[in-house]
Steps between C-alpha positions, in 0.01 A plus 500: 500500500543301173617148424866612448489622861328189618772282349770711670301488834464123489868454415604721785266355763527130422774448236540124545132406514371307201265710291431271204546128434431339161406141456663375174261213426229615739661283768876555553658826584686635200623825664416770750567870562556681827402864533867599474540290183190643357620854554844425347368330195223751430749791525737321258213458249385857567853632448541304178174629365585855596839458321322383189278809508176327604386757761145592417487250215285191453697178579345178383566210743526158341566247774368162600355497851784516750713723722669670198151627388426678833854640513452634148167658589623670816818592317291700254351689796847563631599638166206735465395297189151381407474125529288314238464134625414246232476133441808368311385351168471124495746372234284201439202721414638818359214543262273558798718660755735728294225721338378602845848585616563700178172694543570564871856624422383734227215636713724572796770661274757288665854642493683227694457123556639346821524124489720208598798451282362193330192692379704797401739277296213345325339831427680583170375200320159476667396866495672657207181503302319688772569868461433618857697213656788531248524877560526471880828490684543159662661456842579175690442498874824303545693809380389696815814534715612639831641805322149585377373518856782740589402729209126489582328834555170519689224600254266784571203283591170657594160342555407610146803335340400210275626178637389247238252412222272211585385332180192302561490125384312405194469699189761461232383764266507813721645456841443784739755600761358625832713791631588449866689754710700461819211653681259243360731220618544636852127569554396159378777329699366673813154399418595129453686510837182644670265254332715192548640607837857415396788557741870411530407153629300420186641246253392489134486232233433626147474301168328773304665645178725785608417693181154603609339685786416224750841323463711822487327738739346242730777242484816709482439859593265429794752276697770757427276785618408325826832323553403138510662207303331340197557170319448516125458235236432503126129483388595217266619293791174567685289414188692170453442399858259730686560334835854649491340818602337365808804284583711823502239672727531202734885476483565865563211556746365768272241739641393673177452365148242478235400521134198509261207274552621242248818430713283393795290282264817335356619409847167340582501302177861375541527427870498145625407406854861393554633842381258684723599295798863606447416874507492731797308818412428624854733798453311632196306799634411666165421331173417790257276416205453747224585599132200304357143405605499321834282198518322396820528129412879536467529661854291216644693221323834650601388542857383149524789344318775660708326523839679170608828688433404791731361747245254732673193637317561857633846500327332537161511860394293594193609840361451718189756689303637579166824631332349841436448532880868384558371181662244486793183700500297311764544233758312274744377665814326206674665199669358264234455552127157646439281275280159620400238378248305727269241455226669442173225647292495818712876538462447499121267801562774668711321417827670311788203321675609271778353145515571173675789309337273200456229694302472416128671770282728604782860604428747494780770776505808558710538842653836669420515717817477878554681789338842618610463758788635799299358414162156541353311210346172576323246286306393725204248464228738467207259668253375787718817534703304533821577330829273209593375406848573177673345192328520650153744348244719742316866567402763508765677846513810582707670816614809536715880494527532142375333575165760501225574797275358350185610300199839574360478722193124442459332820579161406367475168681638672817230759479231242465616267786684722740329843476135408549274765664167454678209677327365619837835641612712576196765680712577187707739242385648397270402130546636181358239300315594141576262338238382260769138465613406466857293624787534593867316332782563623851821651372633173357591494135354218282640470147237355278634528145684714252381804307791475265542189282822373662498123559704360784581134485717351775629842600598613151338771300377433152355772277210377290615672180828315515328167524251599234774614263689173534177291458376671178842448336477125553244428215386682186138442575513709826372855443751770625360741754209271575609315816467539870701337776382519861538324830219321700514396865393139549568272793747742643720518188511740201394345170612651178246519217548623135208585281586538133308578185570275206475562127265226405587537122856369572606140568456443870538194726398608854711230680817562301456873514452497882803278539720730303360805673570343845851408412578853366369660822701261721821564303466874492354562845554195706134464595228254388149579381226306684244552236498619133167612359456564124208721418324631182657791318373840608359366824759607751376782727659828399443871556362723228862599424599136449676448833472148646288488814669231700276532805189473286654192328574343837146554611359352179726197542385451860135533395541271192399776257788483253430390136732194530647333194706259699668487837792310638530418875796265480680742734207521744502349846264497789741657745529195712828328424456137405671236719845395366577136573808468724806323376681265734856578603760444232625173650154351518422632149807325364400175668188482283493317172570719212145487362343590836761769565458659165122500533526669846726769369287560189187535722673728744646719224171535324328605820786740587507650148118539492521678838764733360297559181178541721304251282343164545746213443280359221527824296887495487633431152811288565649578164463873504773726652415589856544872427243460228258362757550801729807425714611848622822608664384460861343161441818382324703582810261303711491214269884481474535513877247216548678278250844572653370430850317177403736345252833690531478618139563866421326618183631834373238771489564585133404139414175509699422832338620373154347208300504218751185292506349300789596185318866612472503623857350173628773308307768715662359456849471125456859487395612701807467193718788331316734735683559251785367453850517773757646760257530843646366791300830692539850430637522514882818500718652150556746395769870561440622201700560273202628493147303734276441394141572712190214634300481371146644812346787485745563129423522574131743792556704298744559233238558758219750677720692178557522459120604865428873493436524877564327480833352839452248440232204526739584818680265803507694829521413868518694820515387838639677835449470704826574873474508695832594435855482127558493356854649149461398403853128564410538304179661204688228517762222502248643199314550317827139561603379370158707182551362464856136535373541262196645162590556424135793749478680309780428146379761261378466156340707224647445140408350243733503135394595615148203748471505872545309655782437860614698610804417842639802690640479737800495870414847620539690834439516618144781712387508664157863521369586840351757541226625864465560592137512865537875521443459343146457704183143519379563245219664259737221539749232411246713204379541369851134548565420287200756233603380479857124491398569217253705312755230538773227388249698185405665390819359171625327450832559194728145361516585256777641756735353838414453788528321530162507879470773753502526875470797727407552873486721686257593852600544689171480866611456680832124503454451203275497130573381191314338220688535147351253251631505132391285207619466144374185420310434198734392747779348791298338596179419821317199572724726451798739765373205737489417416866866550602493847341171588675625391844842656457340833418266486806768385739769749391243783511407399858865501608549832340198636689615355833187298552457127556428333167168315476427266217192280475543152645547214246217245474755217479852428375617341174579174665141477615397546130734218391341263752146606396581462130625146547193408708284648237652342189426136580252231401221551264550878481857451377388232248231731373753771428736257343232361277420842366860598440592157345214547244633855440851397410415164330655474157752782573783484243823369648727713295391852589636759260617851537644736234856467632827585331665182615384151596537412872841346562668401822347533848264787557614800695337811638695754300261747336442828347223767522317737278286771642299744297183709526208532253294810463210589732278507187557137443419422856172689455415315181572173680251582778241600242549179306478288812168673593359419160610133506423443866857392594776648716832653383673190623287281281547716194878525536533132576313428181743718310803344670372146416424615143858644467652168613273308259577733209878484563526119556214357296392301807124510557500389860695750700471458875608797710568521867316757708572588861204494736532698817384199706362720774135372508529409870328759711759729665778399272529842350672617817747222536858491354582169332516325165144436394544513121386209292564446130207414265512362147274669244439339160307663224394312180650684207459241222297575186596869504210626707401870519671686793161558662445125519852470661391757754191290581716189553753689710219629718352159551831337578613792729181475707522117518864522608406765767227272639756217535803708593535328833683209356876551547692491173744235628209261568412522125846518355647216704653239274424695182720705260466878549136598434608848361815689409355842482305710755275805492353717762359848577617695800151600628612532855519868611848647490598575862640851543784534755469807710757536786510824704784732397589288200429504127463127408528370145504132392797409286489232230803263451530215257580205727602294201260222603215336311328209667306404181599501133271797423279717715292813432360715772262778397372764731317828482689812625403859478731535200343214307534120472837370626629181350783318682655196330741262656672224291762233522812625333604150403198492267433859391697794376394845619418606142257206465307594811484859374347369186254284700401815688436688185280222367313473824414874478405470136272205571348690800428804287344307213294277724348804661426654161364172342402251761306283261799444268651156484831441666711455183362826359588713802796734431816366651779682303634526154631185334841668484516492876399135522749230567492183276352318804223751520429488123472123514265526806276751319481263207399212721227698670373634169429154362298388810177695436179329566324679207599711200641840578408837370755757368616593855529147628153506659231231456193586297180466704228262390304601199765733353749469221831537673436853641748582775354495850741758659 
C-alpha cells in the first residue's frame, strides 16, 4: 500500500465525500475537494509532470497555503517525482526570504518548479538573478488538464522510493533536506493513527504551515490515510486572529486538531469571555501539542480558559517528534498529561531527581508520552555513546521504520546524525541522534533541553550562527567570530539572548549599537532579541581550537560570570503579559470628545505596542521605527489584527515592518475614526430590493461615456487565437457561468429621477455568434479578422439596457478560431479580465473532463462594494482625504503642456494610435540594480524618467501625470469582477534643474503619499476643475494570465483599437523578452513619427539616468540637437537658464568647497 493506492481507494469507496475544505480568510469556505476530485486533479498534475520528464526528479512546490498546494504535492507522488515543498518568497521582504529559497533550490538540485500561474509568470523578472531557480523548468498547475490524466502511467513506487525532501525551517545559509520515503510516510501515518486513535468518524481542523512535517504529514496525509475530512486554513489567518482556529473547531465539530505550545498560549492571550462563551469545544477529543518545548503553565491556562466552552483536560495530548523521524516519535499514554517536578540543579548535572512542585528550585516538566510500539527510543550518553538508565539525562536516540534516510547530498552530516552506533553494541543500529536532551521515568519521555544549539522561538527554528552572523555585521565595533546566541526558558517562554565581544578601541555606543543590532536581526530573521550583552574582548568562552562554547556562555550568563561591558534589556520581558486597556466600541469611542478619544487611542496603542514588543510601556521610544525596537513578523501580524479589530484600520505588514514609528502609527489610528459611524471593515452583501448606487469609478465612467461621441471609447477588448478542436457549447457554458457568478457582468445603468442606478439583470442564455471565414482566401480572412476585431472593439454598448459584454467567434480554418471578447469599462477593469481568463480556463477544463465545475464562492458582489464605498467616503474621513489632495494639487498650472505636433482644436475625440516596442533584458536588469541602490521601485524610476522627458520637451517645470491605482484595497476585492480603478495625480518638482537622484527621492515621497491617500475618487478631486493631467504612466505589474484550454493552443492577439482615452499614455511592463513599452496617443495632437521620437528619447534618458543618477536633468542625454525640434531646443534653453547655482562642464552643480568641479 502507498498513498497513490490510498487516493484511488478513497475515490472508489466514497467518491463524493468531502476530503478537504479550505477557509479563505480563516472563516469562510473558499473551496473543497471530494475524494473523486482529488484523484482527478492529482492524476492531471501527475500526468503533466510525467509529460515534462519530472519522474524521479526534484520538483520545487511554490504555493500559498490552499487546495492547489496539496494537489501539487500529491500530484508529485502520482508522477513518481520527488516533491520539495517550500515557502513562496515574500515580495515585500525579498532580501530576507529569497536567499533561503535560492539556497534550498540549489541544495535540492531542483529540476522543475510547480507553482500557480501568477507566481510562474512573475518568475522571469523575480528569479532571473538566481541561477538554480532560473535554470529550472517552470510549470503552472493551471496547465494540468484532463488529457494529462489519461496519459498518466503508474510509477514503480516501492517503500524505498523517495517521496519528498523535508527542509527544516530556520537556517538561510545551509538548509538541509530530510529524505523521506513512501515507507517512512506510511509507517508514521500508521503510528499517528494508533496514537491519536483516529477513525473514519474523526474530523480535523489544521492551521499549520503545509510546507513542514506537522502541517503536511499530520494535517494533510494523516486524514487522507485514515479517510476522514479536514478543514484547513492559512497560518497567517490564524496568527492574525488565533480564535479563528477554535471557532473552526467549534463550527465543524472537529475531533482532532493542535499545534505547537505557542498556539495555545496565543489563544489564551487573545480570548475574551464573550468569545469563549460562543465556542463549543465538546467534540474536541485530541489536542496535540508538540514541535517545541511544552510548558505546564500554558496547559493549565488553556484548560482553565476554555473549560467553559467544554474543553476537557484529557483532550490535551503532549507528544514529541521531529522531521528526521518523519513526524511523531512518542505520544501520551495516560488519560491526562503527565506533569512532574524535578530539581533544576540536578538536571544541570544530568540527574532527574523528583521533588514537590512547590519546593524551591523545582522545575516542572511535561511528559511527552511513550515510544512508538515498533520503534526503539534510547537515552544515551552523547560523549560515551552508552545507554543510560531511567532518571539519567542524555541524548534521545531513535531507531525504526519512521526514521528518515538522511540529509539530501550531505553524507558527512548524514553519517553523524543518522548512523550513530552504541559503544556497547556496535552491530546494533544505526540510530538517529536527535540532538535533544531528555530522560525516561516509568517509560515516559521528558525532554529537558537541547544538546545541539538550535533555538526554537514560537515553533520556528533559528540557528545561532545565522543570528550571530547578522549581528556582527551591524556595527564595526563588534568582533567577528566572538558572539554566542542561545535560548533560555523563563516563565514558560523562550528568551533569546546574544552575547557579543566588542572592540573597545573603536567608537562604540552601547544603546545605539544594540538598537541597530536588534533591527538587523528582526529584518533578517523575523525574531527579536530579549537581551544583548556586550563583553570584554577575548572573554567569550571558546575551546582550545577557537570554537565558540555556547553552552558555557549560557551558563556564565545565568550565573552572572561574564565580563560585561554593557548590556541592553530593552527587549526583555517578565513573561507575564501586561494588561492592555480596553477600547470601547467604535460608536462609543466616536462619541467622546476628540481630546479624550485621541488620548484613549494613544494609551491603548502604547500598551498594545509594548506588549507586541515585549517591553515595558515606559521604555518604548515613540520616534523610533517599531522594527528597530524589536517588532518581529509574528508580533506585527498580531498588532495589525488588533488594530483592524479595534479601529477598522488595516495597516499593511510591509509598513509595520518598515520605518513606521509609534507616533506615526498613533496618528494613523486616531485618524481612522474619521471614517464614519458603524463602518464595516469590508463590504458585505446588501439587499437587492431597492435602487443600487454606482460606485465612484462607475459614476465617472458613466458621465464620460455620455460625453464620448464614438460611444466605444471605454470598451475593453481582447482576442484569443484558438488552435485545435473547439467545443463552442463548453465555451458558451463557461461564459454563462462567469456571468452568473459575477453580477457586474449582467448589470445595466438606467436613470431613476435623473440619476443612474445599478440594475442587475437575471442570468440568461448566452450565445456566441460564429462567422465562418474558411471560404475566403488567406489574405481576405486576415483582413476580415482585422475589420471585425476593430468593429467589435469600437461598437458602443447601451448602458441603460445592457448587456455590457459580448463575445464573437471567427472560424478561420478547420482547427483555428479567434474569440473576440469585449466588455464596457464601467463593469470591469484590467484585473477583471485576468479573473475572467482564470475562471474561463477552470470551467472549460471541467466541462471537458465531464465533472461539475467548482469555483470558490465570492465574498460579495461589486454592487455591495459600491454601497460600502459610498458609506465609507463620508464626513471627516472624506474631508481629510480631500484636504490632503487639495494641498497636493494647489498651484497646478492651468495650461498643461505636451510636446504635441498640433494645438488642440475642435471637440476632443477618442481616436488614437499606438506604438509598442520592447527594450533589451539587459536594460531591465540594469533598472532593477539601479532601483536597489536608490531604494525605489521600477515604477518610481520610470515615472521620474517620463516626467523628466515631458519637462525637457516642453520646458514646463511642473508636470502632473496620471497614474492608475488598482483600487482593490477592500478585503476580498481581488476575487470580484468590476471596475475598481482610480486615477491619481502625481506631481514632482523639477524646477532648478535638480539631480536625477533628487527627482527620484521626490517621486518616491509623492508616490508613497498618494498611495496612502489613494482611496479618494478622482472625480471628487477633479469636480469643477480643468483636467488635472493630460498624460498618464503606469507599469503592468499584474501577473500575465496564461490561457490553457484542454485540446487547444491559445495565443493572445493584439489589435490596435484606434482608441486613446487620454492625450498621451505610456505603459511599461517587464516581460521575459525585456521591458515592453506601449504608447497610446491622440491622433488629433500627435503624429506617429513624433511618438516614435518621444520613445527614443525616453529610452535614452532611462539609459543615461541609470548610468549617471547624480547628473542634473538638463545634462542627461536626450538625443542629438539635430533630432530636436525647435520647440525642444527652446525648452532646453529655458531649463538651462534656471539653475540654482553655477554649473560645471557637464551641467552639474559644484559641491560646496570646490571650484566648479563636476559632481557627476
